[in-house]
C-alpha positions as CSV (number, residue, x, y, z in Angstrom):
1,M,241.5,10.9,150.5
2,N,242.8,14.2,152.1
3,G,244.9,13.7,155.1
4,A,245.6,10.0,154.7
5,P,248.1,8.1,152.5
6,A,246.7,6.0,149.6
7,P,246.2,2.4,150.6
8,P,248.7,-0.1,149.1
9,P,247.7,-2.1,146.0
10,A,245.6,-5.1,146.7
11,S,247.0,-8.6,146.0
12,G,247.6,-9.1,142.3
13,E,247.1,-5.4,141.4
14,T,249.9,-3.3,139.9
15,Y,248.7,0.1,141.0
16,A,247.0,1.5,144.0
17,R,243.3,2.2,143.5
18,H,242.3,5.8,143.3
19,E,240.9,7.3,146.4
20,K,238.4,10.2,146.0
21,V,239.7,13.6,147.3
22,Y,237.2,15.5,149.4
23,P,238.5,19.1,149.5
24,R,237.4,21.0,152.6
25,E,235.8,24.3,152.0
26,V,238.0,27.3,152.9
27,S,237.6,31.0,153.2
28,G,240.1,33.8,152.9
29,R,241.6,36.4,150.7
30,F,242.9,34.0,148.1
31,A,239.6,32.0,148.1
32,R,237.7,35.3,147.4
33,L,240.1,36.1,144.5
34,R,239.7,32.6,143.1
35,T,235.9,32.8,143.4
36,L,236.0,36.1,141.6
37,A,238.1,34.7,138.8
38,V,235.8,31.6,138.4
39,W,232.6,33.7,138.1
40,V,234.2,36.2,135.7
41,L,235.6,33.5,133.4
42,L,232.3,31.5,133.5
43,G,230.4,34.7,132.9
44,I,232.5,35.4,129.8
45,Y,232.1,31.9,128.5
46,Y,228.4,31.6,129.0
47,G,227.5,35.2,128.2
48,L,229.8,36.1,125.3
49,P,227.7,34.2,122.6
50,W,224.6,36.3,123.6
51,L,226.2,39.7,123.1
52,K,225.1,41.5,120.0
53,Y,227.2,43.9,117.9
54,G,226.0,45.7,114.8
55,G,222.8,43.5,114.6
56,R,224.6,40.2,114.8
57,Q,226.3,37.9,117.3
58,A,229.4,39.8,118.6
59,V,231.7,36.7,118.7
60,L,230.9,34.1,116.1
61,F,233.2,31.8,114.2
62,D,231.0,31.0,111.2
63,L,232.9,28.1,109.6
64,P,230.4,27.4,106.8
65,A,230.6,31.0,105.7
66,R,234.3,31.2,106.5
67,K,233.9,34.3,108.5
68,F,235.1,35.0,112.0
69,Y,233.3,37.8,113.8
70,V,235.0,39.4,116.8
71,F,232.9,42.4,117.6
72,G,233.7,44.9,114.8
73,L,236.5,42.8,113.3
74,V,235.7,40.3,110.5
75,L,238.5,37.8,109.8
76,W,238.7,35.5,106.8
77,P,240.7,32.3,106.2
78,Q,243.3,34.4,104.6
79,D,243.9,36.0,108.0
80,F,245.0,32.7,109.5
81,I,248.3,34.4,110.5
82,F,246.4,36.2,113.3
83,L,245.4,32.9,114.8
84,T,249.0,31.8,114.8
85,W,249.9,35.1,116.5
86,L,247.3,34.5,119.2
87,L,248.6,31.0,119.9
88,V,252.2,32.2,120.1
89,L,251.1,35.1,122.3
90,A,249.3,32.6,124.6
91,G,252.3,30.4,124.9
92,L,254.7,33.3,125.7
93,S,252.2,34.6,128.3
94,L,252.2,31.2,130.0
95,F,256.0,31.1,130.1
96,F,256.2,34.7,131.4
97,F,253.6,34.4,134.2
98,T,254.9,31.0,135.2
99,A,258.5,32.4,135.5
100,V,257.2,35.2,137.7
101,G,254.4,33.7,139.8
102,G,254.4,29.9,139.2
103,R,251.3,28.1,138.2
104,L,248.9,31.1,138.2
105,W,247.2,29.7,135.1
106,C,246.5,26.4,136.8
107,G,245.2,27.9,140.1
108,Y,242.9,30.6,138.7
109,A,242.2,30.4,134.9
110,C,242.6,26.8,133.6
111,P,239.2,25.5,132.3
112,Q,239.8,22.3,134.3
113,T,240.2,24.3,137.5
114,V,237.3,26.6,136.8
115,W,234.7,23.9,135.9
116,T,235.9,21.6,138.7
117,E,235.4,24.5,141.2
118,L,231.8,24.9,139.9
119,F,231.1,21.1,140.0
120,V,232.5,20.9,143.5
121,R,230.3,23.8,144.7
122,I,227.3,22.0,143.3
123,E,228.3,18.8,145.1
124,R,228.7,20.7,148.4
125,W,225.3,22.4,147.9
126,I,223.5,19.1,147.4
127,E,225.5,16.6,149.5
128,G,226.8,18.8,152.2
129,D,230.3,19.6,153.5
130,R,233.4,17.3,153.5
131,A,232.5,15.4,156.6
132,R,229.0,14.7,155.5
133,Q,230.1,13.5,152.0
134,M,232.7,11.1,153.5
135,K,230.2,9.7,156.0
136,R,227.5,9.3,153.3
137,D,229.9,7.6,150.9
138,R,231.1,5.1,153.6
139,G,227.5,4.3,154.6
140,P,225.0,2.0,152.9
141,W,222.7,3.1,150.1
142,N,219.4,4.5,151.4
143,A,216.7,6.9,150.2
144,D,218.6,10.0,151.3
145,K,221.9,8.9,149.6
146,L,220.1,7.8,146.4
147,L,218.1,11.1,146.3
148,R,221.2,13.3,146.8
149,K,223.4,11.4,144.5
150,G,220.7,11.4,141.8
151,A,220.0,15.1,142.2
152,K,223.8,15.9,142.0
153,Q,224.2,13.8,138.8
154,A,221.1,15.5,137.2
155,V,222.4,19.0,137.9
156,W,225.8,18.0,136.6
157,I,224.4,16.6,133.4
158,L,222.3,19.7,132.8
159,L,225.2,22.0,133.4
160,A,227.4,19.9,131.1
161,L,224.9,19.9,128.3
162,W,224.5,23.7,128.7
163,T,228.3,24.0,128.5
164,G,228.3,21.9,125.3
165,V,225.6,23.9,123.6
166,T,227.3,27.1,124.6
167,F,230.5,25.8,123.0
168,V,228.8,25.1,119.7
169,G,227.1,28.6,120.1
170,F,230.5,30.1,119.3
171,F,230.4,28.5,115.9
172,A,226.6,28.7,115.1
173,P,224.1,31.4,116.0
174,I,223.3,30.7,119.7
175,G,219.6,31.7,119.6
176,P,218.4,29.2,117.0
177,L,220.8,26.6,118.4
178,L,219.4,26.8,121.8
179,G,215.8,26.7,120.4
180,S,216.7,23.5,118.6
181,A,218.3,22.0,121.7
182,L,215.2,22.7,123.9
183,Q,213.0,21.2,121.3
184,G,215.2,18.1,120.9
185,E,215.9,18.9,117.2
186,L,219.7,19.2,117.3
187,S,221.3,17.0,114.7
188,G,224.5,16.5,112.7
189,W,227.7,18.2,113.9
190,A,225.8,20.5,116.3
191,L,224.5,17.5,118.2
192,F,227.8,15.7,118.1
193,W,229.9,18.5,119.5
194,S,227.3,19.6,122.1
195,V,227.3,16.0,123.5
196,F,231.0,15.5,123.1
197,Y,232.0,18.8,124.8
198,G,229.3,18.3,127.5
199,F,230.5,14.7,128.1
200,A,234.1,16.0,128.4
201,T,233.1,18.6,130.9
202,Y,231.0,16.1,132.9
203,G,233.9,13.6,133.0
204,N,236.8,15.9,133.6
205,A,235.1,18.2,136.2
206,G,232.8,15.7,137.8
207,F,234.9,12.6,138.1
208,L,238.5,12.9,137.0
209,R,239.1,16.2,138.7
210,E,242.6,16.2,140.1
211,Q,243.6,13.2,138.0
212,V,243.6,15.4,134.9
213,C,246.1,17.8,136.6
214,K,248.2,15.0,138.0
215,Y,248.3,12.4,135.2
216,M,247.0,13.9,132.0
217,C,248.1,17.6,131.8
218,P,251.6,17.9,130.3
219,Y,252.1,21.4,131.9
220,A,252.7,19.7,135.3
221,R,255.6,17.9,133.8
222,F,257.5,20.7,132.1
223,Q,256.7,23.5,134.5
224,S,260.0,23.1,136.2
225,A,261.8,24.2,133.1
226,M,260.3,27.6,133.6
227,F,261.0,27.9,137.3
228,D,264.1,29.3,138.9
229,Q,265.2,30.3,142.4
230,G,263.3,33.6,142.1
231,T,259.9,32.2,141.0
232,L,257.0,32.7,143.4
233,V,255.6,29.3,144.4
234,I,253.4,28.0,147.2
235,T,255.9,27.1,150.0
236,Y,255.9,25.9,153.5
237,D,258.4,27.6,155.8
238,A,260.0,24.5,157.4
239,V,262.5,26.5,159.4
240,R,259.7,28.2,161.2
241,G,257.2,25.4,161.3
242,E,259.3,22.4,162.4
243,P,259.3,20.4,164.5
244,R,255.5,20.3,164.2
245,G,253.1,19.3,167.0
246,P,250.1,20.5,169.0
247,H,250.6,23.2,171.6
248,A,248.6,25.8,173.5
249,R,248.1,29.1,171.8
250,D,249.2,31.2,174.8
251,I,252.8,29.9,174.8
252,D,255.7,30.5,172.4
253,P,256.3,27.0,170.8
254,R,260.0,27.7,170.7
255,T,260.1,27.5,174.5
256,I,259.0,23.9,174.3
257,G,261.2,22.9,171.3
258,Q,258.4,23.1,168.7
259,G,257.7,25.1,165.6
260,D,254.6,27.1,164.7
261,C,252.9,24.2,162.8
262,I,250.4,22.4,165.1
263,D,250.0,19.5,162.6
264,C,246.3,20.2,162.2
265,T,246.4,18.9,158.6
266,L,244.0,21.5,157.4
267,C,246.4,22.4,154.6
268,V,246.0,18.9,153.4
269,Q,242.3,18.7,153.8
270,V,241.6,21.8,151.7
271,C,244.0,20.7,148.9
272,P,242.0,19.7,145.7
273,T,244.8,17.4,144.6
274,G,245.3,15.8,148.0
275,I,249.0,16.6,148.6
276,D,250.8,17.8,151.7
277,I,252.5,21.1,150.9
278,R,254.7,20.6,154.0
279,E,256.6,18.0,152.0
280,G,257.9,20.6,149.6
281,L,257.1,21.8,146.1
282,Q,255.4,19.0,144.1
283,Y,254.3,18.8,140.5
284,E,250.7,18.0,141.7
285,C,250.4,21.4,143.3
286,I,248.2,23.6,141.1
287,A,248.8,26.8,143.1
288,C,245.2,27.2,144.1
289,T,246.4,28.8,147.4
290,A,243.7,27.0,149.5
291,C,246.5,25.8,151.9
292,I,247.6,29.5,152.4
293,D,244.1,30.5,153.5
294,A,243.7,27.5,155.7
295,C,247.0,28.0,157.4
296,D,246.5,31.7,157.9
297,G,243.2,31.0,159.6
298,V,244.9,28.6,162.0
299,M,247.7,31.1,162.7
300,D,245.2,33.7,163.5
301,R,243.5,31.4,166.0
302,I,246.7,30.4,167.8
303,R,247.9,34.0,167.7
304,R,251.0,33.3,165.5
305,P,252.1,35.4,162.5
306,R,250.6,34.5,159.2
307,G,252.8,33.2,156.4
308,L,253.8,29.7,157.6
309,V,252.5,28.6,154.2
310,R,252.8,31.5,151.7
311,Y,253.8,32.7,148.3
312,A,257.6,32.9,148.3
313,S,260.6,32.0,146.2
314,L,263.1,29.4,147.1
315,A,265.7,32.1,147.2
316,A,263.6,34.1,149.7
317,L,263.2,31.1,152.0
318,E,267.0,30.7,152.1
319,G,267.3,34.3,153.1
320,R,268.8,35.5,149.7
321,K,267.7,38.6,147.9
322,V,265.2,38.0,145.2
323,K,265.6,39.8,141.8
324,V,262.3,40.4,140.0
325,L,264.0,41.4,136.7
326,R,265.8,38.2,136.1
327,P,267.2,37.1,132.7
328,R,264.4,34.7,131.8
329,V,261.7,37.2,133.0
330,L,263.3,39.9,130.8
331,V,263.5,37.6,127.8
332,Y,259.9,36.3,128.2
333,G,258.5,39.8,128.9
334,G,260.4,41.4,126.1
335,L,259.3,38.8,123.5
336,L,255.7,39.0,124.8
337,A,255.7,42.8,124.5
338,L,257.2,42.8,121.1
339,L,254.8,40.2,119.8
340,A,251.8,41.9,121.3
341,I,252.8,45.3,119.8
342,A,253.6,43.8,116.4
343,G,250.3,41.9,116.3
344,L,248.2,45.0,117.3
345,V,250.0,47.1,114.7
346,A,249.3,44.5,112.0
347,L,245.7,44.4,113.0
348,S,245.4,48.2,112.8
349,L,247.0,48.3,109.4
350,R,245.1,45.3,108.1
351,S,243.3,46.2,104.8
352,D,240.0,44.8,103.7
353,V,241.4,44.2,100.2
354,G,244.4,42.2,99.1
355,L,246.3,42.1,95.9
356,D,248.9,39.7,94.7
357,V,250.4,39.8,91.1
358,I,252.8,37.2,89.9
359,R,254.5,37.4,86.5
360,D,253.9,34.4,84.2
361,R,257.3,32.8,83.9
362,N,256.5,30.5,81.0
363,V,257.1,33.3,78.5
364,L,259.5,36.3,79.0
365,Y,257.5,38.6,76.6
366,R,255.6,38.7,73.4
367,D,256.3,41.1,70.5
368,T,252.9,42.0,69.2
369,A,251.6,44.6,66.7
370,S,250.6,46.8,69.7
371,G,254.0,46.6,71.4
372,I,255.7,44.4,74.0
373,E,253.3,42.2,76.0
374,N,253.9,40.6,79.4
375,V,251.4,38.3,81.1
376,Y,250.7,38.2,84.8
377,N,248.5,36.2,87.1
378,L,246.4,38.5,89.3
379,K,244.6,37.5,92.6
380,L,242.3,40.1,94.2
381,L,240.8,39.3,97.6
382,N,237.8,41.2,98.9
383,K,237.7,40.9,102.7
384,D,234.8,43.3,103.1
385,E,231.2,42.1,103.7
386,R,229.9,43.9,100.6
387,T,230.4,43.4,96.9
388,H,232.8,46.0,95.4
389,E,233.8,47.0,91.9
390,F,237.5,47.5,91.5
391,R,239.5,49.4,88.9
392,I,242.9,48.0,88.0
393,S,245.7,50.2,86.8
394,V,249.4,49.9,86.2
395,D,252.3,52.4,86.1
396,G,256.0,52.5,86.1
397,L,256.7,52.8,82.4
398,P,255.4,55.4,79.9
399,G,252.5,54.2,77.8
400,L,251.7,51.0,79.7
401,T,248.2,49.7,79.1
402,L,246.0,46.9,80.2
403,D,243.8,44.8,78.0
404,V,240.3,46.2,78.2
405,A,238.7,43.1,79.8
406,S,240.9,43.4,82.9
407,R,240.5,47.0,83.8
408,L,237.3,46.7,85.8
409,V,236.3,43.7,87.9
410,R,233.5,42.9,90.4
411,V,234.3,40.9,93.5
412,G,231.9,39.6,96.1
413,P,232.4,39.5,99.9
414,G,235.1,37.1,100.9
415,E,235.8,36.1,97.3
416,V,239.1,35.8,95.5
417,Y,239.2,37.0,91.9
418,S,241.9,35.3,89.9
419,A,242.6,35.9,86.2
420,P,245.4,36.4,83.8
421,L,246.4,40.0,83.1
422,R,248.0,41.3,79.9
423,V,250.2,44.4,80.1
424,I,251.4,46.1,76.9
425,A,254.2,48.6,76.5
426,P,254.6,50.6,73.2
427,G,257.5,49.9,71.0
428,G,259.4,52.9,72.1
429,A,259.4,52.0,75.8
430,P,262.7,51.4,77.6
431,H,264.2,48.0,77.1
432,G,265.4,45.4,79.7
433,V,263.9,44.6,83.1
434,R,261.9,47.5,84.6
435,A,260.0,47.8,87.9
436,I,256.2,48.4,87.6
437,R,253.4,48.7,90.0
438,F,249.8,47.4,89.9
439,T,247.1,49.3,91.8
440,I,243.5,48.4,92.6
441,A,240.9,50.9,93.9
442,S,237.2,50.4,94.6
443,T,234.9,52.6,92.6
444,D,232.4,52.9,95.4
445,D,234.7,53.1,98.5
446,P,237.9,55.2,98.1
447,T,239.3,53.6,101.3
448,L,239.6,50.2,99.6
449,S,242.9,50.1,97.6
450,A,246.0,48.1,97.4
451,T,249.2,47.9,95.4
452,S,251.6,45.2,94.2
453,A,255.1,45.5,92.7
454,S,256.3,43.4,89.8
455,R,258.7,43.5,86.8
456,F,258.2,44.2,83.1
457,I,260.6,42.5,80.7
458,A,261.3,43.9,77.2
459,P,264.0,42.9,74.6
């Protein structure tokens, strides 16, 4: 538990048993910022499925219909490249912010951190503060302990199930889904994923907690590859704080051969992973900044300057000048900016219709009574939510014509029209390989059009 080393393994055991961490509640500027982040992120998660846009759910990943609604944007499976773009953008963002400010993601935005914070608050609300929880857990089972533990588990389970249903609500209309859940009529995949995601939330945020960050999350292991001497991390100023020991607040500790640290261990008691930040940077630290708020409060009470535990780079602690625009920051930031701009431009230029024409390579050409004939395979994709009629035309050579059956096609929403296409050039057309261009245009919406270049081969 916080403030005490883990007991050694019992006889015959390979590993020490896990000791529950009881993080002490702390207040301060970073605690307020972290609370704000938690409520904003939870508000987005639980509230987003209920937003309406254009008479439908604003954010809905409708897998059976193969439509992904994001407010006014409708994406189809053919737009999978944008999902890849988002994943790469998220990865680069993680690299960039880690190089600049350490584990900001872990401390403020990671789902494990956010839901653990919520579950811990519920635990404090029902069972009391750190001291009461520790005393109750050490004591025998009685009516009060049974009631409080049972109430906590009940609230946790309800919250976890609500979380699971909300998760499924991003993939199925949330209104009917919630109605089915309240009536006990959930079935199939909706039931499976609601229970599965709810159970994962209940287990990770209610029981595993810091063990997920310490033993299961790979980010804790490779974060050091993104750190350098200029990265801001949670640090303890050992030069100022050591040697540690209690002293009166009205005297300068230097006059008695001590540092500013009074060894109160509050920085350890508030840590959700149970580490001692005074032992240096550790991979278990999730940069939640609770130790900074706790130490600042102690420094205020003993009338010493704040910042004994603070955000600082290793270079700054050694008295060296810190460069913000370091090579890795510039590389990560530049790639992030380029990728973000390229993706936004691609989204803005995205068309609701796609055209792909591939020449049939089995036969170079046919010499017919009407002229020289080339065959193509045409694929027309309608990404709009309405059915449209498209007119197909071709140009690039004088006298080019299409067979009558291929000039006008009707394509439903999200459908891919695929068919062979015969193009005929009169006998007097130029010989050899010539560039031509296919064009499609909607007869009912002039904004829907696309072109595709190809080649025409004649003897």
